[in-house]
C-alpha positions, 0 to 999 in steps of 0.5 A, a space after each residue: 521470498 513470499 514471506 518478505 513480500 508479505 512483510 512489506 505489504 503488512 508494513 503498509 497495512 500497519 502504517 495505514 492502520 496506525 496513521 503512521 506516515 513514516 512507516 508507510 513512506 519507508 515501505 515505498 521506493 523513493 520513485 514510487 507512484 500510485 494511480 487509481 479511483 476514489 469513487 469516480 475521481 481519478 487520482 495519482 500521487 507519489 508514495 511519499 505524497 500518499 504517506 504525507 497527505 493521506 496517512 498523516 491526516 487520517 485517524 488511526 483505524 479502529 476495529 472496522 479496518 481489515 486487510 487481506 493479502 490475496 495474491 503474491 506473484 514473484 519473478 526474480 527481483 520483481 513481484 506483484 501483490 493484491 491487497 483488499 482493504 475494508 474500512 480504510 478512511 471509511 472505504 473499501 479498496 482493491 489494491 495492486 502493488 508492484 514491488 522490487 527487491 533492491 538493497 536486500 529489501 522489498 519495496 513498493 514501486 507502484 500501486 494501482 487502486 480503486 474503491 468498491 
């Protein structure tokens, strides 16, 4: 179970690193929403908007980008995961993901984030 969740978060990381909006969009549930702070600026958008507006406009990440999954917690068909990103869009992010298992696949349904 943890390996499947790790694979879903890794798909998010791989999509961000490659600036591949289709890969990122695919791991988000169609109803996914994200909220957080980019510096002091509060932001909210859907997972699809993030893929299409942020990831699609980014350049593929270089070697400065790293990501580490710090925690995974599973309860039935729901899970949470913490991801630390360094060097994405030149910033460091702390992300908390909510995931749900639907149609035999783990998908991101929420993301709460902040920059450091």
